DRENRO-449669 format. One record per residue (C-alpha): residue in three letters; x, y, z. Coordinates in Angstrom, 1 decimal, always signed. Example, Ala and Ser with C-alpha at 12.3 -4.5 7.8 and 13.67 -1.06 7.14 Angstrom:
REM residues 2
residuo; px; py; pz
ALA; +12.3; -4.5; +7.8;
SER; +13.7; -1.1; +7.1;
END
This chain:
REM residues 241
residuo; px; py; pz
UNK; +1.3; -3.8; +17.0;
UNK; +0.7; -6.7; +14.6;
UNK; -2.7; -8.4; +14.3;
UNK; -2.4; -11.9; +13.0;
UNK; -5.1; -13.7; +11.1;
UNK; -3.6; -17.1; +12.0;
UNK; -1.1; -17.8; +14.8;
UNK; +0.9; -20.1; +12.4;
UNK; +2.1; -18.7; +9.1;
UNK; +1.7; -21.3; +6.4;
UNK; +4.4; -21.5; +3.7;
UNK; +3.7; -19.6; +0.5;
UNK; +2.1; -21.9; -2.0;
UNK; +0.6; -19.7; -4.6;
UNK; +2.7; -18.4; -7.5;
UNK; +1.2; -14.9; -7.1;
UNK; +2.1; -14.6; -3.4;
UNK; +5.6; -16.0; -4.1;
UNK; +6.2; -13.5; -6.9;
UNK; +5.1; -10.6; -4.6;
UNK; +7.3; -11.8; -1.7;
UNK; +10.3; -12.3; -4.0;
UNK; +9.8; -8.7; -5.4;
UNK; +10.0; -7.2; -1.9;
UNK; +12.9; -9.3; -0.9;
UNK; +15.0; -8.1; -3.9;
UNK; +13.8; -4.5; -3.4;
UNK; +15.5; -4.5; +0.0;
UNK; +19.0; -4.8; -1.6;
UNK; +18.1; -2.0; -4.0;
UNK; +17.2; +0.3; -1.2;
UNK; +20.6; -0.3; +0.4;
UNK; +22.4; +0.4; -2.9;
UNK; +20.3; +3.5; -3.4;
UNK; +21.2; +4.7; +0.2;
UNK; +24.9; +4.0; -0.4;
UNK; +25.0; +5.8; -3.7;
UNK; +25.4; +2.7; -5.9;
UNK; +22.0; +3.5; -7.5;
UNK; +21.8; +7.2; -8.2;
UNK; +18.0; +7.2; -8.8;
UNK; +15.3; +4.7; -7.9;
UNK; +11.7; +5.1; -9.1;
UNK; +12.5; +8.8; -9.7;
UNK; +14.0; +9.4; -6.2;
UNK; +17.6; +10.6; -6.2;
UNK; +19.9; +8.9; -3.7;
UNK; +20.0; +10.8; -0.4;
UNK; +22.6; +13.3; +0.6;
UNK; +24.2; +13.2; +4.0;
UNK; +21.5; +15.5; +5.6;
UNK; +18.7; +13.4; +4.2;
UNK; +20.0; +10.1; +5.5;
UNK; +18.3; +8.6; +8.5;
UNK; +20.9; +6.7; +10.6;
UNK; +19.9; +3.9; +13.0;
UNK; +21.6; +0.8; +14.2;
UNK; +22.5; -0.7; +10.7;
UNK; +22.7; +0.4; +7.1;
UNK; +19.7; -1.8; +6.0;
UNK; +17.3; -0.3; +8.5;
UNK; +18.7; +3.2; +7.8;
UNK; +18.1; +2.7; +4.1;
UNK; +14.5; +1.5; +4.6;
UNK; +13.6; +4.4; +6.9;
UNK; +15.2; +6.9; +4.5;
UNK; +13.3; +5.4; +1.6;
UNK; +10.0; +5.7; +3.5;
UNK; +10.6; +9.4; +4.1;
UNK; +11.9; +10.4; +0.7;
UNK; +9.8; +8.2; -1.6;
UNK; +7.0; +6.2; +0.0;
UNK; +5.3; +8.9; +2.0;
UNK; +5.4; +11.6; -0.7;
UNK; +4.2; +9.0; -3.2;
UNK; +1.1; +8.2; -1.2;
UNK; +0.1; +11.9; -0.9;
UNK; +0.8; +12.5; -4.6;
UNK; -0.7; +9.3; -6.1;
UNK; -3.9; +9.8; -4.1;
UNK; -4.0; +13.5; -4.8;
UNK; -4.5; +14.3; -1.1;
UNK; -3.0; +16.7; +1.4;
UNK; -1.2; +15.5; +4.5;
UNK; -4.2; +16.4; +6.8;
UNK; -6.8; +14.6; +4.7;
UNK; -7.5; +12.0; +7.4;
UNK; -6.8; +14.1; +10.5;
UNK; -8.6; +12.5; +13.5;
UNK; -9.6; +9.4; +11.4;
UNK; -9.1; +5.7; +11.9;
UNK; -7.5; +4.9; +8.6;
UNK; -7.0; +1.5; +6.9;
UNK; -4.4; +1.0; +4.1;
UNK; -5.3; -2.1; +2.1;
UNK; -2.2; -3.8; +0.6;
UNK; +0.2; -1.6; +2.4;
UNK; +3.3; -3.7; +1.7;
UNK; +6.3; -3.5; +4.1;
UNK; +6.0; +0.3; +4.5;
UNK; +3.5; +2.3; +6.6;
UNK; +3.4; +4.9; +3.9;
UNK; +0.0; +6.2; +5.2;
UNK; +2.0; +7.9; +8.0;
UNK; +2.2; +10.8; +5.6;
UNK; -1.4; +11.6; +6.7;
UNK; -0.9; +13.4; +9.9;
UNK; -3.3; +13.0; +12.8;
UNK; -4.7; +9.7; +11.6;
UNK; -4.7; +6.3; +13.5;
UNK; -3.1; +4.1; +10.9;
UNK; -3.8; +0.4; +10.3;
UNK; -1.8; -1.4; +7.5;
UNK; -3.3; -4.6; +6.1;
UNK; -1.2; -7.1; +4.1;
UNK; -1.0; -10.9; +4.1;
UNK; +2.9; -11.0; +3.8;
UNK; +4.1; -9.4; +7.1;
UNK; +5.7; -12.7; +8.2;
UNK; +7.7; -12.7; +5.0;
UNK; +8.6; -9.0; +5.3;
UNK; +9.9; -9.5; +8.8;
UNK; +11.9; -12.6; +7.8;
UNK; +13.6; -10.5; +5.0;
UNK; +14.6; -7.9; +7.5;
UNK; +12.1; -5.1; +7.0;
UNK; +12.2; -3.1; +10.2;
UNK; +8.5; -3.1; +11.1;
UNK; +9.3; -2.4; +14.7;
UNK; +10.4; +1.2; +14.0;
UNK; +6.9; +2.5; +13.6;
UNK; +5.3; +3.2; +17.0;
UNK; +1.6; +3.8; +16.9;
UNK; +1.0; +1.9; +13.6;
UNK; -1.0; -1.3; +13.7;
UNK; -0.1; -4.0; +11.2;
UNK; -2.8; -6.5; +10.2;
UNK; -1.3; -9.8; +8.8;
UNK; -4.3; -10.9; +6.8;
UNK; -5.7; -11.2; +3.3;
UNK; -8.1; -8.4; +2.3;
UNK; -10.8; -11.0; +1.6;
UNK; -11.2; -11.9; +5.3;
UNK; -10.2; -9.2; +7.7;
UNK; -10.1; -9.9; +11.5;
UNK; -11.8; -6.6; +12.1;
UNK; -15.2; -5.7; +13.5;
UNK; -18.0; -4.1; +11.4;
UNK; -17.9; -0.3; +10.7;
UNK; -14.5; +0.0; +12.4;
UNK; -12.7; +2.5; +10.1;
UNK; -13.5; +6.1; +9.3;
UNK; -11.5; +5.9; +6.0;
UNK; -9.9; +3.4; +3.7;
UNK; -7.1; +3.8; +1.1;
UNK; -5.2; +1.6; -1.3;
UNK; -2.3; +2.7; -3.6;
UNK; -1.6; +0.5; -6.6;
UNK; -2.5; -2.6; -4.6;
UNK; -6.1; -3.5; -5.0;
UNK; -5.4; -5.4; -8.3;
UNK; -3.1; -7.8; -6.3;
UNK; -5.9; -9.4; -4.3;
UNK; -7.1; -12.9; -4.9;
UNK; -10.8; -12.2; -5.0;
UNK; -11.8; -8.7; -6.1;
UNK; -15.5; -9.1; -5.2;
UNK; -14.8; -10.5; -1.7;
UNK; -12.3; -7.7; -1.0;
UNK; -14.9; -5.1; -2.0;
UNK; -17.5; -6.6; +0.3;
UNK; -15.0; -6.8; +3.2;
UNK; -14.0; -3.2; +2.8;
UNK; -17.7; -2.3; +2.8;
UNK; -18.2; -4.2; +6.0;
UNK; -15.3; -2.7; +8.0;
UNK; -15.8; +0.9; +6.6;
UNK; -18.4; +3.1; +8.3;
UNK; -21.4; +3.7; +6.1;
UNK; -20.4; +7.2; +5.1;
UNK; -16.6; +6.6; +5.5;
UNK; -13.9; +8.2; +3.4;
UNK; -12.7; +6.2; +0.4;
UNK; -9.6; +6.8; -1.8;
UNK; -8.0; +4.3; -4.2;
UNK; -5.2; +4.6; -6.7;
UNK; -5.9; +1.7; -9.1;
UNK; -3.8; +0.2; -11.9;
UNK; -5.7; -0.9; -15.1;
UNK; -3.5; -3.4; -17.0;
UNK; -3.3; -6.8; -18.6;
UNK; -3.0; -9.7; -16.1;
UNK; +0.4; -10.6; -14.7;
UNK; +1.5; -13.3; -12.2;
UNK; +1.6; -10.9; -9.2;
UNK; -1.3; -8.7; -10.6;
UNK; -3.8; -11.1; -12.0;
UNK; -6.8; -8.8; -12.2;
UNK; -7.8; -6.9; -15.4;
UNK; -9.7; -3.9; -14.1;
UNK; -11.6; -1.1; -15.8;
UNK; -14.2; +1.4; -14.9;
UNK; -17.0; -1.1; -15.4;
UNK; -15.5; -3.8; -13.2;
UNK; -14.5; -1.3; -10.5;
UNK; -18.0; +0.3; -10.3;
UNK; -19.6; -3.1; -10.3;
UNK; -18.0; -3.9; -7.0;
UNK; -17.6; -0.5; -5.4;
UNK; -20.8; +1.1; -6.5;
UNK; -21.9; +1.0; -2.9;
UNK; -19.5; +3.8; -1.9;
UNK; -21.5; +6.9; -1.3;
UNK; -20.4; +9.8; -3.6;
UNK; -17.8; +7.7; -5.4;
UNK; -16.3; +9.4; -8.5;
UNK; -13.3; +9.0; -10.8;
UNK; -11.0; +11.9; -9.9;
UNK; -8.2; +11.3; -12.4;
UNK; -6.7; +8.9; -14.9;
UNK; -3.1; +9.0; -16.2;
UNK; -0.3; +7.0; -17.7;
UNK; +2.0; +8.2; -14.9;
UNK; +2.4; +7.7; -11.2;
UNK; +5.2; +8.6; -8.9;
UNK; +8.4; +7.2; -10.4;
UNK; +6.7; +5.2; -13.1;
UNK; +5.0; +5.6; -16.5;
UNK; +3.0; +3.1; -18.6;
UNK; +1.8; +3.2; -22.1;
UNK; -0.8; +1.5; -24.4;
UNK; -4.0; +0.6; -22.7;
UNK; -2.6; +0.8; -19.2;
UNK; -3.9; +3.5; -16.8;
UNK; -3.6; +4.7; -13.3;
UNK; -6.9; +5.8; -11.9;
UNK; -7.9; +7.6; -8.8;
UNK; -11.3; +6.9; -7.2;
UNK; -12.5; +8.9; -4.3;
UNK; -15.8; +9.9; -2.6;
UNK; -14.5; +13.3; -1.2;
END
């Protein structure tokens, strides 16, 4: 199921959104090369053997589905530091999910994936239709077409620094999350880039998410799944449970 913020999808006008869309378009070719063994390792994931390969109607879809199982889903669990049953029985929102319902790793949850680029993902050939039971919300995080206090839990994995307005996004998450809802974010602190224009730190994050009951910094590191940064860059996990 796909919830649309607008019935008509406007062309991408902003450099940031264009950069993000172009990244995911090029990634699709890399997944196929990884699946076919032309790339032996991608973001730390070795190319699949015959038993690991998911096979559906074409190689592209097979590659995407295999990448989801071998990289994306394990990455979400590891980068958030959570077990697979962390959201059992919960209505779960993944903010900035991208073209993958990686939150499917959390068994027993009712998963909603929010991203403003689903029209682009579909046009590039990402097989969104293969994920029964997952709801995709085609909307920016600053203005979600969702009723108040709808979600039991919210997550974001290396995505919250991609939004256009950090403050508005925080307020929207506070609106759609139940007052004592579960909160878990994997946040990238870095210098501004075209696709990631926000320079975040503990002070900025707490200024906007101080309303989260029981919020605490669980971990900070220069590493995440398949990637390592240096200098002043950090990956930080914030949770309230």
